[in-house]
C-alpha positions in Angstrom: 0.0 0.0 0.0 1.3 3.5 -0.9 2.4 5.6 2.1 -0.2 8.2 3.1 1.8 10.0 5.8 5.4 10.5 6.9 6.3 10.4 10.6 9.4 12.1 12.0 10.3 10.9 15.5 13.3 10.8 17.8 14.6 12.1 21.1 14.7 15.7 22.0 17.3 18.0 20.4 17.7 16.0 17.2 16.2 18.6 14.8 12.9 16.9 14.1 11.0 20.1 13.4 13.6 21.4 10.8 13.4 18.1 8.9 9.6 17.9 9.0 9.3 21.5 7.8 11.8 20.8 5.0 9.7 17.8 3.9 6.5 19.8 4.0 8.2 22.5 1.9 9.4 20.1 -0.8 6.5 17.7 -0.8 3.5 20.1 -0.5 2.8 19.0 3.1 1.4 20.2 6.4 2.8 19.3 9.8 1.0 17.7 12.6 2.7 18.0 16.0 2.9 15.0 18.2 4.1 16.8 21.3 2.1 16.5 24.6 3.1 20.0 25.7 3.2 22.1 22.5 -0.6 22.0 22.5 -0.5 24.7 25.2 -0.5 28.4 24.5 2.1 30.7 26.2 4.3 27.6 26.8 6.8 28.3 24.1 10.5 28.1 25.2 9.9 25.3 27.7 8.2 23.2 25.0 10.7 24.0 22.3 8.1 25.1 19.7 10.6 27.0 17.6 7.8 28.6 15.6 10.4 30.6 13.6 11.4 27.3 11.9 8.0 27.0 10.2 9.0 29.3 7.4 11.3 28.5 4.4 12.2 31.0 1.8 9.5 33.3 3.2 6.9 30.6 2.7 5.0 29.7 5.9 4.5 25.9 6.5 1.1 25.1 7.9 1.2 23.3 11.3 -1.4 21.8 13.5 -2.0 20.8 17.2 0.2 23.6 18.5 -1.3 26.3 20.7 -4.8 24.8 20.9 -5.3 24.8 24.7 -4.9 27.1 27.6 -2.2 26.3 30.2 -3.6 24.3 33.1 -5.9 22.2 30.9 -5.3 18.4 30.7 -4.5 16.7 27.5 -4.2 13.0 26.9 -3.7 10.3 24.2 -7.4 9.9 23.7 -7.8 13.6 22.9 -4.7 13.6 20.7 -5.9 10.7 18.6 -9.3 12.4 17.9 -7.6 15.7 17.2 -5.0 14.0 15.0 -7.6 12.3 12.8 -9.7 15.4 12.5 -6.6 17.4 11.2 -5.4 14.5 9.1 -8.7 14.2 7.2 -8.7 17.9 6.5 -5.1 17.8 5.2 -5.9 14.9 2.9 -9.0 16.7 1.6 -6.7 19.6 0.6 -4.6 17.0 -1.3 -1.6 17.8 0.9 0.8 15.4 2.5 0.4 15.0 6.3 3.8 14.9 8.2 3.5 13.8 11.8 6.4 15.1 13.9 7.2 14.8 17.6 8.8 13.0 20.5 5.8 11.9 22.4 6.1 8.2 21.7 2.7 7.1 23.1 0.9 9.7 21.0 2.7 8.6 17.8 2.1 4.9 18.5 -1.6 5.5 19.3 -2.2 6.5 15.7 0.4 4.3 13.9 -1.0 1.2 15.6 -4.6 2.6 15.6 -5.1 1.9 19.3 -8.6 1.5 20.7 -8.9 4.3 23.2 -11.6 5.6 25.6 -11.8 8.9 27.4 -11.4 8.2 31.1 -13.4 10.5 33.4 -12.1 11.6 36.9 -12.9 9.2 39.7 -13.1 11.5 42.8 -13.5 8.7 45.3 -10.6 6.7 44.0 -8.4 9.8 43.9 -9.2 10.6 47.6 -8.0 7.1 48.6 -4.9 7.2 46.4 -3.8 10.6 47.6 -3.2 9.2 51.1 -0.5 6.8 49.7 3.1 7.5 49.0 4.6 7.5 45.4 6.2 4.1 46.1 2.9 2.6 47.1 1.2 4.1 44.0 3.9 2.6 41.8 3.3 -0.8 43.3 -0.4 -0.5 42.6 0.2 0.6 39.0 2.6 -2.3 38.4 -0.2 -4.7 39.4 -2.1 -3.5 36.4 0.7 -3.2 33.8 4.4 -3.2 33.0 5.8 0.4 33.4 7.2 1.0 29.9 6.5 4.7 30.2 8.2 6.0 33.4 6.7 9.5 33.0 3.5 7.9 34.4 5.3 7.8 37.8 7.3 11.1 37.7 4.9 12.5 40.4 2.1 11.3 42.6 -0.4 13.2 40.5 0.7 11.4 37.3 0.7 8.0 39.1 -2.8 8.6 40.4 -4.1 9.5 37.0 -2.4 6.4 35.5 -4.0 4.1 38.1 -7.4 5.9 37.5 -7.1 5.0 33.7 -6.2 1.4 34.4 -9.1 0.9 36.9 -11.5 2.4 34.4 -10.3 0.3 31.5 -10.6 -2.9 33.6 -14.2 -1.9 34.5 -15.5 -1.0 31.0 -15.5 -2.5 27.6 -13.2 -1.0 25.0 -14.9 1.2 22.4 -14.4 -0.2 18.9 -12.1 1.8 16.7 -13.6 3.7 13.8 -10.5 5.1 12.3 -8.9 3.9 9.1 -5.3 2.5 9.5 -2.4 4.6 8.3 0.5 3.5 6.2 3.3 5.7 7.5 6.9 6.0 6.4 8.5 6.3 9.8 11.8 8.2 10.1 13.8 8.3 13.3 16.5 10.8 14.0 19.3 9.8 16.2 22.6 11.2 17.5 25.7 9.8 19.1 25.0 9.8 22.9 27.8 12.3 23.7 26.7 14.6 20.9 23.1 14.4 22.0 24.1 15.3 25.5 26.1 18.3 24.2 23.2 19.6 22.1 20.7 19.2 25.0 23.0 21.2 27.4 23.7 23.9 24.8 20.0 24.2 23.9 19.0 24.5 27.6 21.5 27.3 28.1 20.2 29.2 25.0 16.6 28.9 26.1 17.4 30.0 29.6 19.1 33.1 28.1 16.1 33.7 25.9 13.9 34.0 29.0 12.5 30.5 29.8 12.4 31.3 33.5 10.5 34.5 32.8 8.0 32.5 30.7 7.2 30.3 33.7 7.2 33.2 36.1 4.5 34.9 33.8 2.4 31.7 33.8 2.4 31.7 37.6 1.6 35.4 37.6 -1.3 34.7 35.2 -2.8 32.4 37.8 -1.7 29.0 36.5 -1.5 26.6 39.5 2.1 25.7 40.4 1.0 22.0 40.7 -0.2 22.1 37.1 3.1 23.4 35.9 5.0 20.8 37.9 2.7 18.2 36.4 3.9 19.1 32.9 7.4 18.0 33.9 10.9 18.9 32.9 11.4 22.6 32.3 8.1 23.6 33.9 8.6 21.3 36.9 12.1 22.4 37.7 11.7 26.1 36.9 8.5 26.3 39.0 10.3 24.6 41.9 13.3 27.0 41.5 10.9 30.0 41.6 9.3 28.6 44.7 12.7 28.6 46.3 13.4 24.9 46.4 16.9 25.2 44.9 19.7 27.6 44.2 20.2 28.4 40.5 23.1 26.0 40.1 21.3 23.1 41.7 18.2 23.9 39.6 20.3 23.9 36.4 22.0 20.6 37.3 18.7 18.9 38.1 17.0 20.0 35.0 19.9 19.2 32.7 20.1 15.7 34.2 16.3 15.2 33.9 16.4 16.2 30.2 19.2 13.8 29.5 17.3 11.0 31.2 14.1 11.9 29.3 16.0 11.7 25.9 17.2 8.2 27.0 13.7 7.1 27.8 12.4 8.4 24.5 14.9 6.2 22.6 14.0 3.3 24.8 10.3 3.8 23.9 11.0 4.1 20.2 13.1 0.9 20.2 10.1 -0.7 21.9 7.9 0.5 19.1 10.1 -1.3 16.7 9.9 -4.5 18.7 6.1 -4.1 18.7 6.1 -4.1 14.9 6.5 -0.5 13.8 9.3 -0.2 11.2 11.5 2.9 11.7 14.2 4.1 9.2 16.9 5.7 11.4 18.9 8.6 10.0 21.8 10.5 11.5 20.5 13.8 12.9 23.8 15.4 12.2 23.5 15.0 8.5 22.4 18.1 6.5 18.6 18.5 6.6 18.4 18.8 2.8 20.3 15.5 2.4 18.1 13.6 4.9 15.0 15.1 3.2 16.2 13.8 -0.2 16.7 10.4 1.2 13.2 10.3 2.8 11.6 11.4 -0.5 13.4 8.5 -2.2 12.0 6.1 0.3 8.5 7.6 0.1 8.5 7.3 -3.7 10.3 3.9 -3.5 13.1 5.2 -5.8 15.6 2.4 -5.2 18.2 4.0 -7.4 18.7 6.9 -4.9 18.2 5.0 -1.6 21.4 4.7 0.2 
């Protein structure tokens, strides 16, 4: 079956957006973000939106599922999948090529494998019981329901409680049948040598802090966004919020955040390798190769032009 979408995935700081935008420019495409935090308005530096990259030769590249929610709202895989297919259908109607791009592995896998998903409502009574438990106790409960492939489920008590809430609901209700058509995606992974990836992550963190990432979080707090909600979003928002609350000195804050991002990138690669084991083929490319060269290689794969595939 002919490919009907291209997916660009990989760990943070590998240049996924630049490559996806280049493909959209050369292949008459539109980009769909698969990032669990870029859906929020006013959260720009901390989520790495890099909106300036969505223009090539003064031509703006259309993008979707970015800046669609107010900070503080909750987003999940179920909502993403519905939003994705809504956008995907409109792009196809315009006879454009959808290019899915992001690092949220569960979001990407939910559409590539066409998961059956249900929207799980809040269970107030269950939450009250779980909130009295420690994170260690919550992890033990969650492990009784499933293997913990995605460790972001247990980054905080709030996340662990929500993960248990979902598992309990799914065990009590029948799965809703899927009504989405399956995709045939050309999946491209960007990877870097571990040391180079660490260097890029650290350098990017320094640049974004210089650009005002702390002020971005300070403004969100000033606007009335609950500190717990920002901590829930993890990484930059978690550690900057805690720094602004006086939990750490600047040096300790930077060290903790830098380490957390390195660990996150490692978990992303682990998840993507798991996707391969679960039957999703991924063509891995060197993220340090020129964007234009990688784009040419992907177009050859997409068109099955074996004479130019390296």
